Backbone as JSON, one array per atom type, in Angstrom:
{
  "sequence": "MNFHLLDQAIVDHLDGHTIDGHPRPAGLTDVPTGAGWQGEPGSSAFTPYLWVDPTDIDRDAVYLDRPHAVYDGEWVVKGVSTVPGQAKKLAGGAVARLNDETLTAPAGMAITRVRHITTRGPYPDRDTVPELYVAAATVAIRVQAV",
  "N": [[83.29, 99.58, 128.52], [80.45, 97.84, 126.73], [80.97, 95.57, 125.41], [79.47, 92.93, 124.53], [76.52, 94.49, 123.72], [77.11, 95.62, 121.85], [77.11, 93.67, 120.04], [74.79, 92.2, 120.54], [73.41, 94.46, 119.63], [73.73, 94.24, 116.44], [72.37, 92.15, 115.71], [69.56, 92.6, 116.64], [69.17, 94.4, 114.55], [69.71, 93.51, 111.8], [67.69, 91.39, 112.28], [65.15, 89.41, 111.78], [64.59, 91.25, 109.4], [63.63, 91.89, 105.92], [64.53, 89.64, 103.41], [65.28, 88.7, 99.69], [62.55, 88.67, 99.74], [61.09, 87.61, 102.25], [61.4, 87.79, 106.3], [64.21, 87.53, 108.36], [65.55, 85.79, 110.48], [67.92, 86.34, 113.34], [70.87, 85.11, 114.48], [72.59, 85.25, 117.3], [75.51, 83.73, 117.81], [73.99, 81.47, 117.34], [72.18, 79.34, 116.06], [69.38, 80.7, 115.73], [65.81, 81.12, 117.04], [62.65, 79.04, 116.11], [64.15, 79.12, 113.79], [65.91, 77.1, 111.33], [65.4, 73.85, 110.41], [62.54, 72.07, 110.74], [61.45, 70.25, 112.65], [62.19, 66.49, 111.29], [65.32, 66.85, 110.06], [65.66, 67.16, 107.34], [63.17, 65.86, 106.34], [61.37, 67.7, 106.77], [60.3, 71.24, 106.84], [62.57, 73.79, 105.57], [63.95, 76.99, 107.01], [65.27, 79.35, 106.92], [68.25, 81.75, 107.73], [70.55, 84.08, 109.67], [73.46, 83.97, 111.22], [75.33, 85.4, 113.35], [78.57, 86.1, 114.48], [80.55, 87.6, 116.0], [84.67, 88.38, 115.84], [87.38, 86.89, 116.77], [88.8, 88.48, 119.04], [90.85, 90.14, 121.49], [88.51, 91.78, 123.82], [88.63, 92.56, 125.99], [90.93, 94.27, 125.77], [90.46, 97.06, 125.04], [90.06, 99.87, 125.42], [87.88, 102.04, 125.44], [86.65, 103.31, 127.32], [88.23, 105.75, 128.35], [88.14, 109.27, 126.46], [86.94, 109.74, 123.9], [87.95, 106.86, 123.02], [88.94, 104.8, 119.87], [87.35, 102.05, 117.89], [88.12, 99.26, 116.42], [86.85, 97.26, 114.61], [85.76, 93.78, 113.27], [83.46, 91.87, 112.25], [80.95, 88.52, 111.88], [79.12, 87.32, 108.89], [77.31, 85.43, 108.51], [74.86, 83.99, 106.19], [72.41, 81.31, 105.95], [70.98, 78.8, 104.85], [69.05, 76.06, 102.97], [69.83, 75.65, 99.78], [72.54, 76.83, 97.96], [72.91, 79.96, 96.3], [70.64, 80.43, 98.11], [71.93, 81.12, 100.09], [73.61, 82.81, 99.88], [72.74, 85.21, 98.69], [71.36, 85.58, 101.15], [73.55, 86.21, 103.25], [74.24, 88.9, 101.42], [72.58, 90.59, 101.63], [72.36, 91.16, 103.83], [74.84, 92.57, 104.36], [74.22, 94.97, 102.82], [72.3, 96.0, 104.8], [73.49, 96.53, 107.14], [74.87, 98.65, 106.51], [73.29, 100.38, 106.03], [72.97, 102.57, 107.88], [71.48, 103.18, 109.53], [71.73, 101.71, 111.73], [71.72, 101.42, 115.09], [74.06, 101.98, 118.23], [74.91, 100.93, 121.3], [74.11, 102.68, 123.9], [76.72, 105.47, 125.51], [78.08, 104.63, 123.13], [79.53, 105.56, 119.88], [78.59, 104.8, 116.14], [80.77, 105.53, 113.74], [81.55, 104.33, 111.41], [80.34, 101.38, 109.27], [82.17, 99.0, 107.31], [81.7, 96.78, 104.61], [84.06, 93.54, 104.35], [84.57, 91.08, 102.77], [83.04, 88.67, 101.1], [82.51, 85.55, 101.1], [81.97, 81.9, 99.58], [78.52, 80.83, 99.08], [79.24, 77.76, 100.26], [79.6, 73.71, 101.4], [77.92, 72.84, 104.23], [79.39, 70.04, 105.45], [79.66, 69.46, 108.17], [76.8, 69.24, 108.46], [73.72, 66.93, 108.53], [70.99, 66.06, 106.36], [73.05, 68.49, 104.33], [74.1, 71.59, 104.63], [74.03, 74.83, 103.19], [76.53, 77.26, 103.55], [77.14, 80.91, 103.81], [78.99, 83.84, 104.06], [79.25, 86.94, 105.14], [82.34, 89.59, 106.24], [82.16, 92.02, 107.97], [83.58, 95.75, 109.05], [82.99, 97.16, 112.03], [83.64, 100.31, 113.29], [83.87, 102.29, 116.2], [83.04, 104.46, 118.24], [84.19, 105.61, 121.72], [81.52, 108.03, 123.8]],
  "CA": [[82.35, 99.25, 127.37], [80.19, 96.33, 127.08], [80.85, 94.26, 123.39], [77.78, 92.14, 124.08], [75.65, 95.2, 124.39], [77.21, 96.07, 120.35], [77.14, 92.09, 119.05], [73.8, 92.18, 120.66], [73.14, 95.71, 118.24], [74.25, 94.13, 115.63], [71.76, 91.26, 115.98], [68.87, 93.13, 116.79], [69.03, 95.25, 113.18], [69.05, 91.92, 111.06], [66.64, 89.75, 113.22], [63.66, 89.9, 111.19], [64.83, 91.78, 108.48], [63.23, 91.06, 104.49], [65.74, 89.64, 102.78], [64.54, 88.33, 99.18], [61.55, 88.51, 99.9], [60.81, 87.15, 103.85], [61.65, 87.91, 107.04], [64.4, 86.64, 108.46], [65.39, 85.41, 111.83], [68.91, 86.01, 113.26], [71.35, 85.13, 116.0], [74.28, 85.29, 118.16], [76.77, 82.48, 117.9], [73.38, 80.03, 117.28], [70.33, 79.28, 115.19], [67.88, 82.26, 116.32], [64.72, 80.28, 118.09], [62.37, 79.33, 114.73], [64.78, 79.45, 112.02], [66.23, 76.06, 110.78], [64.9, 72.32, 110.56], [61.25, 73.22, 112.34], [60.9, 69.25, 112.88], [63.04, 65.79, 111.85], [66.05, 67.12, 109.29], [65.61, 66.72, 105.95], [62.11, 65.57, 106.04], [60.99, 68.64, 107.63], [60.84, 72.93, 106.24], [63.79, 74.83, 106.9], [64.27, 78.21, 107.46], [66.6, 79.99, 106.54], [68.34, 81.99, 109.08], [71.74, 84.35, 109.93], [74.19, 83.95, 112.23], [76.19, 86.75, 113.72], [79.49, 85.44, 114.99], [81.95, 88.45, 116.49], [85.05, 87.33, 115.28], [88.21, 86.43, 118.6], [89.68, 89.66, 119.69], [90.38, 91.21, 123.21], [88.37, 92.84, 123.66], [89.26, 93.51, 127.84], [92.14, 94.97, 125.56], [90.27, 98.02, 124.29], [89.93, 101.02, 126.41], [86.75, 102.69, 125.17], [86.45, 104.2, 128.88], [89.0, 107.35, 127.47], [86.98, 110.44, 125.59], [86.98, 109.56, 122.3], [89.46, 105.96, 122.16], [88.06, 104.82, 118.61], [87.98, 100.77, 118.26], [87.44, 99.2, 115.19], [86.06, 95.18, 114.82], [84.75, 92.96, 112.51], [81.7, 90.51, 112.99], [81.38, 87.28, 110.9], [77.48, 87.72, 109.41], [76.6, 84.38, 108.1], [73.84, 83.22, 105.36], [72.84, 79.76, 106.7], [70.7, 77.88, 103.74], [69.66, 74.46, 102.06], [69.51, 76.4, 98.88], [73.83, 77.96, 97.73], [72.2, 80.7, 95.82], [69.82, 81.89, 99.3], [72.83, 81.48, 101.04], [74.53, 83.83, 99.06], [71.75, 86.19, 99.4], [70.96, 85.5, 103.01], [74.73, 87.21, 103.34], [74.85, 90.18, 101.12], [71.47, 91.39, 102.45], [73.02, 91.79, 105.96], [75.96, 93.19, 104.33], [73.83, 96.3, 102.87], [71.37, 96.45, 106.04], [74.18, 97.38, 108.42], [74.91, 99.54, 105.07], [72.26, 101.51, 105.29], [73.33, 103.7, 108.08], [70.33, 102.81, 110.88], [72.37, 100.52, 112.97], [71.88, 101.99, 116.63], [74.73, 101.74, 118.82], [74.16, 100.85, 122.45], [74.64, 103.83, 124.93], [78.45, 105.53, 125.39], [79.01, 104.28, 121.97], [78.85, 105.89, 118.47], [78.96, 103.31, 115.26], [81.07, 105.92, 112.72], [81.84, 103.5, 110.11], [80.69, 100.14, 108.59], [82.27, 98.37, 105.63], [81.86, 95.55, 104.13], [85.49, 93.29, 103.97], [84.82, 90.51, 102.01], [82.19, 87.46, 101.16], [82.88, 84.02, 100.87], [80.76, 81.35, 99.74], [78.31, 79.89, 99.79], [80.14, 76.47, 100.42], [78.66, 73.48, 102.34], [78.76, 72.16, 105.79], [79.67, 68.98, 105.74], [78.65, 68.41, 109.42], [75.49, 68.47, 108.96], [73.0, 65.98, 107.3], [71.27, 67.13, 105.05], [73.77, 69.0, 104.0], [73.58, 73.0, 104.5], [74.77, 76.21, 102.67], [76.77, 78.81, 104.36], [78.0, 82.45, 102.51], [79.99, 84.44, 105.16], [80.12, 88.23, 104.88], [82.45, 90.19, 107.37], [81.82, 93.62, 107.7], [84.34, 96.05, 110.24], [82.8, 97.9, 112.34], [84.58, 100.93, 113.97], [83.22, 102.11, 116.95], [83.69, 105.91, 118.97], [83.24, 106.01, 122.98], [80.7, 108.9, 123.32]],
  "C": [[82.18, 97.99, 126.84], [80.01, 96.28, 125.65], [79.58, 93.88, 123.07], [77.27, 93.37, 124.06], [75.36, 95.08, 122.17], [76.75, 94.2, 119.7], [74.91, 92.09, 119.38], [73.0, 93.44, 119.67], [72.76, 95.18, 116.8], [72.82, 93.05, 114.99], [70.28, 91.85, 115.54], [67.86, 94.13, 115.13], [69.21, 94.21, 112.32], [68.01, 91.53, 111.4], [65.27, 90.23, 112.63], [63.41, 90.53, 110.17], [64.5, 91.03, 107.28], [64.35, 91.13, 104.1], [65.35, 88.32, 101.88], [63.45, 87.19, 99.31], [61.01, 88.24, 101.04], [61.64, 87.94, 104.85], [62.6, 86.96, 107.38], [64.7, 86.85, 109.51], [67.47, 85.66, 111.78], [69.46, 85.63, 114.62], [72.52, 85.15, 116.64], [74.91, 83.94, 117.95], [75.76, 81.23, 117.61], [72.14, 80.33, 116.42], [69.55, 79.86, 116.42], [66.88, 80.19, 116.28], [63.78, 80.8, 116.49], [62.81, 79.38, 113.78], [65.8, 77.43, 112.56], [65.39, 75.15, 110.81], [63.76, 72.96, 111.43], [60.71, 70.8, 112.72], [62.37, 68.57, 112.15], [63.98, 66.9, 110.15], [66.31, 66.13, 107.49], [63.71, 66.5, 105.19], [60.76, 66.8, 106.54], [60.79, 69.87, 106.61], [61.83, 73.1, 106.81], [63.76, 75.96, 106.47], [65.15, 79.22, 107.85], [67.39, 80.87, 107.58], [69.98, 83.1, 108.82], [72.17, 83.74, 110.49], [75.5, 84.99, 112.8], [77.31, 86.25, 114.75], [80.44, 86.87, 115.16], [83.59, 87.54, 116.17], [86.47, 87.69, 117.13], [89.21, 87.61, 118.11], [89.85, 89.16, 121.47], [89.86, 91.9, 123.16], [87.59, 93.62, 124.99], [90.79, 94.77, 126.97], [91.95, 96.44, 125.05], [89.74, 98.82, 125.47], [88.86, 101.97, 125.8], [86.3, 103.71, 126.96], [86.83, 105.81, 128.78], [88.11, 107.83, 126.68], [87.69, 110.34, 124.45], [88.03, 108.81, 121.65], [87.86, 105.71, 120.78], [88.61, 103.01, 118.83], [87.2, 100.23, 116.86], [87.79, 97.18, 115.38], [85.25, 94.81, 113.78], [83.57, 91.95, 113.32], [81.66, 90.2, 111.64], [79.86, 87.37, 110.72], [77.38, 86.24, 108.44], [75.08, 84.12, 107.92], [73.69, 81.49, 105.37], [71.53, 78.99, 105.57], [70.31, 76.42, 103.43], [70.08, 74.98, 100.19], [71.17, 77.16, 98.83], [73.17, 78.97, 97.4], [71.16, 81.36, 97.44], [70.78, 81.98, 100.3], [73.58, 82.92, 101.12], [74.04, 85.5, 99.12], [71.31, 86.3, 100.64], [72.15, 87.18, 103.4], [74.53, 88.77, 103.12], [73.32, 91.04, 101.78], [71.73, 92.24, 103.97], [73.71, 92.49, 105.82], [75.16, 94.7, 104.29], [72.42, 96.56, 103.72], [72.36, 97.07, 106.8], [74.85, 98.16, 108.05], [74.47, 100.42, 105.28], [72.12, 102.7, 106.25], [72.59, 104.3, 109.29], [70.36, 101.73, 111.31], [72.56, 101.43, 114.01], [72.99, 101.74, 117.51], [74.22, 101.6, 120.08], [74.23, 102.52, 123.41], [75.88, 104.02, 125.29], [79.1, 104.92, 124.14], [78.58, 105.16, 120.55], [78.86, 105.06, 117.46], [79.35, 105.04, 113.95], [81.52, 104.97, 111.67], [81.46, 101.7, 109.65], [81.4, 99.81, 107.2], [82.56, 97.24, 105.45], [83.32, 94.7, 103.33], [85.21, 92.62, 102.85], [83.59, 89.33, 102.23], [82.63, 86.21, 100.31], [82.04, 83.12, 100.49], [79.68, 81.4, 99.04], [79.29, 78.61, 99.34], [79.47, 75.4, 101.59], [79.36, 72.77, 103.72], [79.0, 70.93, 105.78], [79.63, 68.51, 106.92], [77.36, 68.59, 109.91], [74.81, 67.72, 107.86], [71.9, 65.71, 108.27], [72.18, 68.45, 105.1], [73.28, 70.67, 103.73], [74.96, 74.08, 103.84], [75.2, 77.18, 103.39], [77.34, 79.32, 103.56], [78.22, 83.12, 103.85], [80.95, 85.26, 104.91], [81.15, 89.12, 106.56], [82.71, 91.85, 107.07], [83.05, 94.14, 109.16], [83.01, 97.31, 110.2], [83.62, 99.59, 113.56], [83.4, 102.03, 114.47], [83.84, 103.49, 117.43], [83.32, 105.99, 120.87], [82.53, 107.78, 122.61], [79.88, 109.55, 124.97]]
}
């Protein structure tokens, strides 16, 4: 079972989805192309984005090659913006998008449940200058081998 395909399916499902009236780019553990600062940080336009981060789990220990095996995984979806309220809207919009039952599983997998666990933030990312704001939503996705 290739979990990287599921990670990418989540990103593809969120990428370009309209949240707060604008299509928002999504990336997997990195700033997506065309997002973030468009030039000099603080002196140029900033394109808000979603960042999908798989949790640190030992995916090799999961045996989804067995018939009807089930895996419950968690992903953190982060909304990143220069405005705190917008970061929270992005994370909330991503959760709504994942809960709308249209996420398509890669071949060999079936998604049987998506559940919102928690949303934290927005909180300032003090490692960025100028400061960005991040809101993080954790979702649990149950996957079954088919």
